[in-house]
C-alpha positions as CSV (number, residue, x, y, z in Angstrom):
1,M,-0.5,-39.5,11.5
2,Q,2.6,-40.3,13.5
3,C,5.7,-38.1,13.7
4,V,8.7,-39.6,11.9
5,I,11.1,-38.1,14.4
6,C,9.7,-38.7,17.9
7,H,6.8,-41.1,16.9
8,G,4.3,-38.8,18.7
9,T,0.7,-38.7,17.5
10,E,-0.2,-35.2,18.5
11,I,0.2,-33.4,15.2
12,E,-1.8,-30.2,14.6
13,T,-2.0,-27.4,12.1
14,R,-0.2,-24.3,13.2
15,H,0.5,-20.9,11.8
16,V,4.3,-20.5,11.5
17,D,6.7,-18.0,10.0
18,E,9.1,-19.8,7.6
19,E,12.5,-18.0,7.5
20,V,14.1,-17.4,4.1
21,L,17.6,-16.0,4.0
22,V,18.3,-13.6,1.1
23,E,21.9,-12.2,1.2
24,R,22.0,-10.7,4.7
25,D,18.3,-10.3,5.1
26,V,15.8,-12.7,6.8
27,V,12.3,-12.7,5.3
28,F,9.5,-14.4,7.2
29,I,6.8,-16.1,5.1
30,P,3.6,-16.9,7.0
31,V,2.2,-20.4,6.3
32,D,-0.1,-23.0,7.9
33,V,1.6,-26.4,8.3
34,L,1.3,-29.6,10.3
35,V,3.5,-29.5,13.4
36,C,4.3,-32.2,16.0
37,R,3.4,-31.0,19.4
38,S,6.1,-33.1,21.0
39,C,9.2,-32.2,19.0
40,G,8.2,-29.4,16.7
41,E,8.9,-31.3,13.4
42,R,7.1,-29.5,10.5
43,Y,5.3,-31.3,7.7
44,Y,4.7,-29.4,4.4
45,D,2.2,-30.4,1.8
46,R,3.0,-30.0,-1.9
47,K,1.0,-26.8,-2.3
48,T,2.7,-25.1,0.6
49,K,6.1,-26.2,-0.6
50,Q,5.4,-24.8,-4.0
51,Y,4.1,-21.5,-2.5
52,L,7.3,-21.2,-0.4
53,E,9.4,-21.8,-3.6
54,V,7.5,-19.1,-5.6
55,V,7.7,-16.5,-2.8
56,T,11.4,-17.2,-2.2
57,E,12.1,-16.7,-5.9
58,K,10.2,-13.4,-5.8
59,V,12.1,-12.3,-2.8
60,K,15.4,-13.2,-4.5
61,N,14.6,-11.4,-7.7
62,G,13.2,-8.3,-6.0
63,T,9.6,-8.6,-7.1
64,A,8.1,-9.5,-3.7
65,Q,6.2,-6.8,-1.8
66,L,8.0,-6.7,1.5
67,R,7.3,-4.7,4.7
68,D,10.2,-3.7,6.9
69,V,9.5,-4.6,10.5
70,G,12.9,-3.7,12.0
71,R,16.5,-3.1,11.4
72,V,19.5,-4.9,12.8
73,S,23.0,-3.3,12.9
74,V,26.2,-5.2,13.3
75,F,29.3,-3.6,14.8
76,A,32.3,-4.0,12.5
77,A,35.4,-4.1,14.6
């Protein structure tokens, strides 16, 4: 396989955390995807894309089981 962005050939499977924005929250969804070692372009197969869509919908409608890992506060001037 050749990267469509940089035309590199070093593409490997990596564990990544896909970010999903829900209102003011950021949710990380861990998935394994193909990633170009040269430029970082990610390639998603159909099964992974469908999984991300299902999990994103669960997060948006409040049925996903989430674990808080931190809290960020914003100063309102």
